[in-house]
C-alpha positions as CSV (number, residue, x, y, z in Angstrom):
1,X,126.3,151.6,99.5
2,X,126.6,148.6,97.2
3,X,129.2,148.6,94.4
4,X,127.7,149.4,91.0
5,X,127.1,146.5,88.8
6,X,128.8,146.2,85.4
7,X,125.6,147.3,83.7
8,X,125.3,150.3,86.0
9,X,128.8,151.3,85.1
10,X,127.9,151.1,81.4
11,X,125.0,153.4,82.0
12,X,127.2,155.8,83.9
13,X,127.9,158.8,81.6
14,X,131.5,158.7,82.7
15,X,132.0,155.6,80.5
16,X,130.0,156.7,77.5
17,X,132.9,157.3,75.2
18,X,134.4,153.8,75.7
19,X,132.0,151.3,77.1
20,X,133.6,148.3,75.3
21,X,135.7,146.9,78.1
22,X,132.6,146.9,80.3
23,X,130.6,145.1,77.6
24,X,133.3,142.5,77.5
25,X,133.0,142.1,81.2
26,X,129.2,142.0,81.0
27,X,129.3,139.2,78.4
28,X,130.9,136.9,81.0
29,X,127.4,136.6,82.4
30,X,125.0,135.7,79.5
31,X,122.0,136.7,81.6
32,X,122.7,139.2,84.3
33,X,119.9,139.9,86.9
34,X,120.1,143.5,88.2
35,X,119.2,144.5,91.7
36,X,115.8,145.8,90.5
37,X,114.9,142.5,88.8
38,X,115.8,143.6,85.3
39,X,117.5,140.9,83.2
40,X,120.4,141.9,80.9
41,X,120.9,139.6,77.9
42,X,124.4,139.9,76.4
43,X,125.1,137.1,73.9
44,X,124.4,137.4,70.2
45,X,122.5,134.1,69.9
46,X,120.3,134.7,72.9
47,X,119.5,138.3,71.7
48,X,118.5,137.1,68.2
49,X,116.3,134.3,69.7
50,X,114.5,136.8,71.9
51,X,114.0,139.3,69.1
52,X,112.1,136.6,67.3
53,X,110.3,135.2,70.4
54,X,106.6,135.9,70.5
55,X,106.7,135.5,74.3
56,X,108.3,139.0,74.5
57,X,106.8,142.4,73.8
58,X,108.0,146.0,73.4
59,X,104.8,147.3,75.0
60,X,104.2,149.6,76.8
61,X,107.3,151.7,76.2
62,X,107.5,151.9,72.4
63,X,104.9,153.6,70.2
64,X,103.5,153.0,66.7
65,X,104.3,149.7,65.2
66,X,107.2,149.3,67.6
67,X,104.7,149.0,70.4
68,X,102.4,146.6,68.7
69,X,102.3,142.8,68.6
70,X,100.9,140.6,65.8
71,X,98.4,140.6,64.2
72,X,97.9,144.4,64.6
73,X,101.6,145.0,64.0
74,X,101.7,143.0,60.8
75,X,98.7,144.8,59.3
76,X,100.1,148.2,60.1
77,X,103.6,147.5,59.0
78,X,102.4,146.0,55.7
79,X,100.4,149.1,55.1
80,X,103.4,151.4,55.7
81,X,105.8,149.2,53.7
82,X,103.5,149.2,50.7
83,X,104.5,152.7,49.8
84,X,108.1,152.5,51.1
85,X,109.7,149.5,49.6
86,X,109.4,146.3,47.5
87,X,107.4,144.9,46.0
88,X,105.0,147.8,45.4
89,X,107.4,150.7,45.7
90,X,110.8,149.2,44.9
91,X,112.4,152.4,43.8
92,X,111.3,154.9,46.4
93,X,114.5,154.7,48.6
94,X,116.9,153.8,45.8
95,X,115.6,156.7,43.8
96,X,116.6,159.1,46.6
97,X,120.3,158.5,46.1
98,X,120.8,161.6,43.8
99,X,118.9,163.9,46.2
100,X,120.9,162.6,49.1
101,X,124.0,163.3,47.2
102,X,122.9,166.8,46.5
103,X,122.1,167.5,50.2
104,X,125.5,166.0,51.2
105,X,127.3,168.2,48.6
106,X,125.6,171.4,49.8
107,X,126.4,170.7,53.5
108,X,130.0,170.1,52.8
109,X,130.2,173.2,50.6
110,X,128.9,175.2,53.7
111,X,131.8,174.0,55.9
112,X,134.4,176.6,57.0
113,X,137.7,176.7,55.2
114,X,139.5,174.5,57.6
115,X,137.2,173.2,60.3
116,X,133.7,171.9,61.0
117,X,131.5,170.2,63.6
118,X,130.5,167.1,61.7
119,X,127.5,166.6,64.0
120,X,125.9,170.0,64.0
121,X,126.9,170.9,60.4
122,X,126.5,167.5,58.7
123,X,125.4,164.4,60.6
124,X,122.2,166.0,62.0
125,X,121.0,168.2,59.2
126,X,121.5,165.5,56.5
127,X,119.0,162.9,57.8
128,X,116.6,165.6,58.9
129,X,116.4,167.0,55.4
130,X,116.1,163.5,53.9
131,X,113.3,162.3,56.2
132,X,111.4,165.5,55.6
133,X,111.7,165.0,51.9
134,X,110.6,161.4,52.2
135,X,107.6,162.1,54.4
136,X,106.6,165.4,52.9
137,X,107.3,167.4,56.1
138,X,108.3,171.0,55.6
139,X,112.0,171.2,56.6
140,X,111.5,174.7,58.0
141,X,109.4,173.0,60.8
142,X,112.6,171.3,62.0
143,X,112.8,173.5,65.2
144,X,109.4,172.3,66.3
145,X,110.0,168.5,65.9
146,X,113.6,168.9,67.2
147,X,112.2,170.0,70.5
148,X,109.9,167.0,70.6
149,X,112.6,164.6,69.6
150,X,114.9,166.0,72.3
151,X,112.2,165.4,74.9
152,X,111.8,161.8,73.7
153,X,115.5,161.2,73.8
154,X,115.9,162.7,77.2
155,X,113.3,160.2,78.5
156,X,115.2,157.3,77.0
157,X,117.4,157.0,80.0
158,X,118.4,154.1,82.2
159,X,118.7,155.1,85.8
160,X,121.8,153.8,87.6
161,X,119.9,153.9,90.8
162,X,117.2,151.4,89.8
163,X,117.9,150.3,86.3
164,X,115.0,150.9,84.1
165,X,112.3,149.1,86.1
166,X,110.3,152.3,86.2
167,X,111.1,155.6,84.5
168,X,110.9,158.8,86.5
169,X,107.4,160.1,86.3
170,X,108.3,163.5,84.9
171,X,110.4,162.0,82.1
172,X,107.5,159.6,81.2
173,X,105.1,162.6,81.1
174,X,107.5,164.6,78.9
175,X,107.9,161.7,76.5
176,X,104.1,161.1,76.2
177,X,103.5,164.8,75.7
178,X,106.2,165.1,73.0
179,X,104.8,162.0,71.1
180,X,101.3,163.4,71.4
181,X,102.3,166.8,70.0
182,X,104.4,165.2,67.2
183,X,101.5,162.9,66.3
184,X,99.0,165.8,66.2
185,X,101.4,167.7,64.0
186,X,101.6,164.8,61.6
187,X,97.9,164.3,61.7
188,X,97.3,167.9,60.5
189,X,99.9,167.4,57.8
190,X,98.2,164.2,56.7
191,X,94.9,166.1,56.4
192,X,96.6,168.6,54.1
193,X,98.2,165.9,52.0
194,X,94.9,164.1,51.6
195,X,93.3,167.3,50.3
196,X,96.3,168.1,48.0
197,X,98.5,165.0,47.6
198,X,102.2,165.2,46.6
199,X,104.7,162.5,45.6
200,X,105.8,161.9,49.2
201,X,105.2,158.9,51.5
202,X,102.6,160.6,53.7
203,X,100.5,161.5,50.6
204,X,100.7,157.9,49.4
205,X,99.6,156.6,52.7
206,X,96.6,158.8,53.3
207,X,95.2,158.5,49.8
208,X,95.3,154.7,49.9
209,X,92.1,153.2,51.2
210,X,94.1,150.1,52.2
211,X,95.9,152.2,54.8
212,X,92.7,152.9,56.6
213,X,91.7,149.3,56.5
214,X,94.9,148.4,58.4
215,X,95.0,151.2,61.0
216,X,93.1,153.9,62.7
217,X,93.8,157.6,62.3
218,X,95.4,157.5,65.7
219,X,97.6,154.7,64.5
220,X,98.6,156.6,61.4
221,X,99.5,159.7,63.3
222,X,101.6,157.6,65.8
223,X,103.4,155.8,63.0
224,X,104.1,158.9,61.0
225,X,105.6,160.5,64.1
226,X,107.7,157.4,64.7
227,X,109.0,157.5,61.2
228,X,109.9,161.2,61.5
229,X,111.7,160.6,64.8
230,X,113.5,157.4,64.1
231,X,114.2,158.5,60.6
232,X,116.8,161.0,61.7
233,X,117.9,160.4,65.3
234,X,119.6,157.0,64.8
235,X,121.1,158.0,61.5
236,X,122.9,160.9,63.1
237,X,124.7,158.5,65.4
238,X,125.6,156.1,62.5
239,X,127.2,158.9,60.4
240,X,129.0,160.6,63.3
241,X,130.3,157.4,64.8
242,X,131.2,156.3,61.3
243,X,133.4,159.3,60.6
244,X,134.9,159.1,64.1
245,X,135.9,155.4,63.5
246,X,137.3,156.2,60.0
247,X,139.4,159.1,61.4
248,X,140.8,156.6,63.9
249,X,141.6,154.2,61.0
250,X,143.3,156.5,58.5
251,X,144.3,153.6,56.2
252,X,140.7,152.7,55.8
253,X,139.7,156.3,55.4
254,X,142.3,156.6,52.6
255,X,140.9,153.4,50.9
256,X,137.4,154.9,51.0
257,X,138.7,158.1,49.4
258,X,140.1,156.0,46.6
259,X,137.2,153.5,46.4
260,X,133.8,155.1,47.0
261,X,132.2,151.7,46.7
262,X,134.0,150.6,49.8
263,X,131.4,152.5,51.7
264,X,129.0,149.6,51.5
265,X,131.0,147.1,53.7
266,X,132.2,150.1,55.8
267,X,128.7,150.9,56.8
268,X,127.8,147.3,57.5
269,X,130.9,147.0,59.8
270,X,130.0,150.2,61.5
271,X,126.5,148.9,62.3
272,X,128.2,146.0,64.1
273,X,131.2,147.8,65.5
274,X,129.6,151.1,66.6
275,X,125.8,150.5,66.5
276,X,123.6,153.6,66.9
277,X,121.3,151.8,69.4
278,X,122.9,150.0,72.3
279,X,119.9,148.5,74.1
280,X,116.4,147.4,73.3
281,X,113.8,146.9,76.0
282,X,111.4,144.0,76.1
283,X,108.9,142.5,78.6
284,X,108.5,138.8,79.1
285,X,104.9,137.7,78.5
286,X,105.5,134.2,79.7
287,X,108.2,132.3,81.5
288,X,111.3,132.0,79.2
289,X,114.5,130.0,79.7
290,X,117.6,131.8,78.4
291,X,121.1,130.3,78.8
292,X,120.1,128.3,81.9
293,X,118.3,131.1,83.6
294,X,114.5,131.1,84.0
295,X,113.1,134.6,83.4
296,X,109.6,135.0,84.9
297,X,106.6,136.4,83.1
298,X,106.4,140.2,83.5
299,X,110.1,140.7,83.9
300,X,111.9,143.5,82.1
301,X,114.6,142.5,79.6
302,X,117.4,144.6,78.3
303,X,118.8,143.2,75.1
304,X,122.4,144.5,74.9
305,X,122.8,144.9,71.2
306,X,126.2,146.5,71.5
307,X,127.5,143.5,73.5
308,X,125.9,141.0,71.2
309,X,127.4,142.5,68.0
310,X,130.9,142.2,69.5
311,X,130.3,138.6,70.8
312,X,133.4,136.6,70.1
313,X,131.3,133.4,69.9
314,X,129.6,135.0,66.9
315,X,132.3,136.9,65.1
316,X,136.1,136.5,65.2
317,X,138.2,139.5,66.3
318,X,135.0,141.4,67.4
319,X,136.9,144.4,68.7
320,X,138.6,145.0,65.4
321,X,137.1,147.2,62.7
322,X,137.3,145.0,59.6
323,X,134.9,146.1,56.8
324,X,136.1,143.3,54.5
325,X,134.3,140.8,56.7
326,X,131.1,142.0,55.1
327,X,132.1,141.2,51.5
328,X,129.5,138.5,51.4
329,X,129.7,138.1,47.6
330,X,132.9,136.1,48.0
331,X,132.3,134.8,51.5
332,X,131.6,131.3,52.7
333,X,128.3,130.4,54.4
334,X,130.1,130.6,57.8
335,X,131.6,134.0,56.9
336,X,128.2,135.3,55.8
337,X,126.7,134.3,59.1
338,X,129.5,135.9,61.1
339,X,129.0,139.2,59.1
340,X,125.4,139.5,60.5
341,X,124.9,142.1,63.2
342,X,122.3,143.7,65.4
343,X,122.7,147.2,64.2
344,X,119.0,147.3,63.0
345,X,117.6,145.0,65.7
346,X,115.8,141.9,64.4
347,X,112.6,140.0,64.4
348,X,109.2,141.7,63.6
349,X,110.6,145.0,64.7
350,X,113.6,145.0,62.4
351,X,114.3,148.7,61.6
352,X,111.8,149.9,59.1
353,X,114.1,152.6,57.8
354,X,117.2,150.3,57.4
355,X,117.5,150.7,53.6
356,X,117.4,154.5,53.8
357,X,119.8,154.7,56.7
358,X,122.3,152.5,54.9
359,X,122.1,154.7,51.7
360,X,122.5,157.9,53.7
361,X,125.5,156.7,55.6
362,X,127.2,155.3,52.4
363,X,126.8,158.5,50.5
364,X,127.7,160.7,53.4
365,X,130.9,158.8,54.4
366,X,132.1,158.4,50.9
367,X,131.7,162.1,50.2
368,X,133.4,163.2,53.4
369,X,136.3,160.9,52.7
370,X,136.6,162.1,49.1
371,X,136.3,165.9,49.7
372,X,138.0,166.6,53.0
373,X,141.7,167.1,52.6
374,X,143.7,165.5,55.5
375,X,140.8,165.5,58.0
376,X,141.8,165.1,61.7
377,X,140.1,165.1,65.1
378,X,140.3,168.1,67.3
379,X,139.7,166.0,70.4
380,X,139.6,162.3,71.0
381,X,137.3,161.1,72.5
382,X,134.7,163.8,71.5
383,X,131.9,164.6,73.9
384,X,129.0,162.1,73.7
385,X,125.3,162.3,73.9
386,X,123.8,161.7,77.3
387,X,121.7,158.7,76.4
388,X,123.1,155.2,77.0
389,X,120.6,153.8,74.6
390,X,121.1,156.1,71.5
391,X,124.8,156.1,71.4
392,X,126.9,158.6,69.4
393,X,129.1,161.8,69.6
394,X,127.3,165.0,70.5
395,X,129.9,167.0,68.7
396,X,132.6,165.9,66.3
397,X,135.0,168.7,65.7
398,X,137.5,168.2,62.8
399,X,140.1,170.2,61.1
400,X,141.3,169.8,57.5
401,X,143.6,171.4,55.0
402,X,140.8,172.2,52.6
403,X,137.6,171.0,50.9
404,X,137.9,169.5,47.5
405,X,135.4,169.5,44.6
C-alpha cells in the first residue's frame, strides 16, 4: 500500500486538531497532483488568481449562486444583495447589532455557574437564531433544518482513498435529498411571506418583482436554502475557533476584555489564522497554467484556503496570531495587502454573508471575554468536527469562576 500523500494526511481525522505542520509541508509544492488526478493549490497568490479566473467553475457540487457562473450568477446575486446590503439596504445587517447583542446576552445568562460547552450552548444557537431572524424562518423549526444541514455537512467529505474525484454515491444522494427538502421548506415559507409579508429578507425578496426577473422559483428556493445553511454552519466554526484561540492567548483575551473594540482586528486575524472553511473545490473549464504546472480542462482543483492564508510569501510570521496586523487605518499599502486573507473566499463567490458573520463574531467574542471570569479550557485540543472542509471544534468545554453582568 502506498504511503499517504501530505494532502491525504491532512484529510485524515487523526490530524484534524492540528493540521498546520502538514499545511506547511503541503505548501512546498505549489501545485500538488494527487493519485486520482486532483490538483491541490497551496499558495495565496495562485488561489486568489484562480478564485477570479473565469476558466474555473464550482459546478456541479455547489448549489444556488455558488453553483452558477456569469451571467446567471450575477443576476441572481444582485437580486439577493438588493435587500441585504448597500446601496439599497445599507442598514439591514448593521441594524442587527442590538438584536445580536441581546441573543448573546441571553445565551451567556443561561450558562451554568462555572462551566459551559461553548459550541452547543453558544456558538451554534447564536448564528441559528440570527439567520432565522434575518430570513424570517421560525426558530422553532431548527430541529428540522439541523437534520438537513447535518446531512449536507456529512457529505462534504474528502475521501483519503481517492481524494474527492467522485463522492460516494450514498453521500451524494443524501446531500441532494437534504438540499431538496430544505429548498421545499423555504419555498413553502416564501409562499406564506408573499401572502403576508414581514420585515425579513425572505419577505423583501418575494414581494419584489425584480427578484422574479432575475431568477426562477426553483432558484429562489435553492438560494434561500443556501443562505439558511451557510448563514449558521460556518459562523459556528468562526466563533468556536475564535474563543479557543483566545483562550490559548490569555494576554489577547485580557486585552479584548478591556477593549471591546479590539474584537474587530481579532476577528479579521481569526479569519486568516483559523479559517472556518479549509478547502474550496473548482473544476477547470479550460487548460490553465499555475506555477509552472499545466492543469488540463476537466480537472478537479482543491484550493487550500487554510494553506494560502498562512503563506509566508504573503504574510510575515503566518503561524503567529497577531490581530494588530489588521489595523489597516494606520497601515502602509504593503501592510494592508498582507492583512488580506481567504477566510471568505474570493472572486464572484466571495461569501455573501461576510458582513453578518463578522458582526456576530465580534459581538460574541467581546461578550465572552467581558463576562466570563477567568475562563479556561477543560481539554486542549478539544474534539473536532469530522469534516476536513468545514473546520472547527465539535465541543468547547470551558470552566470559569463566574459570569459577570
